[in-house]
N, C-alpha and C positions, 0 to 999 in steps of 0.2 A: 533467428532461432526461436524467439517467442511465438511467432506466427504459427509454427508447426508444433510446438510443445505445450502451449498454454491451452489446456482443455478444462471442461467443467469438472472432471474428476480430479485433476491436478493443476489448479490455477497458479500462475506465477504472480508474485507481488513485487513491485519495484519500490525500493526505498531510496529516495534521493539523499545523497550524503555529503552535500556541500558543507554542512555543519554537523560534524560527527556526533556531538552530544545530543542534538535534537533528533538526529537520525536514529540513534540507539534507543532513546526514550520512546520514539514513535514506533519503532519495531517491537518493543516490548508491549506498548499499548495495543498494537495490532494483534499480537498473539493473545494477550489477555482478553481482548474483546471477543475473541472467537472460542475461548475455552470456558466451559461451565465449571464453576467452583463454588463451594459453600460459603454463605454469608458474605457476598460482595458488598463493599461500602458504596452506597448510592451517592455519596458526596464527592467521590472521585470520578472524574471523567476519564473513561477508557477509550474514547473515540480518537483515533489518530488524526493528525493534521492531513487533510486531503492534498495539500500541496507537496507533502513529503512522501506519503504512502499512497500508491496507486496500483490498481490492477493493471497487469501487463497490456491487456487489450485496450484499455483507455489510454495508456501512455503511447501505444503504437498509433492509435487514431490521431492523437494530438501531434505526434511527430510527422505523420503522413500529411496532415492538414497544413502544417507549418512549411513543409518542403514543397507543397503544391502551389502555395501562394506566390505570385510574382514579386 
């Protein structure tokens, strides 16, 4: 599904949710890191954890590479 629907105009983002609390916090960080808003606090890191939040095309590449390895 991601292969056909993940486009530059409408990209998919995958949030790994083994730990629900970390998944929710990183989902919020991902959204806030892409939205402009007045007076952001530079002391707060808004970058999501790349092990939890991934673009769909990157996740697909990793899954394909993992299944191709003997």
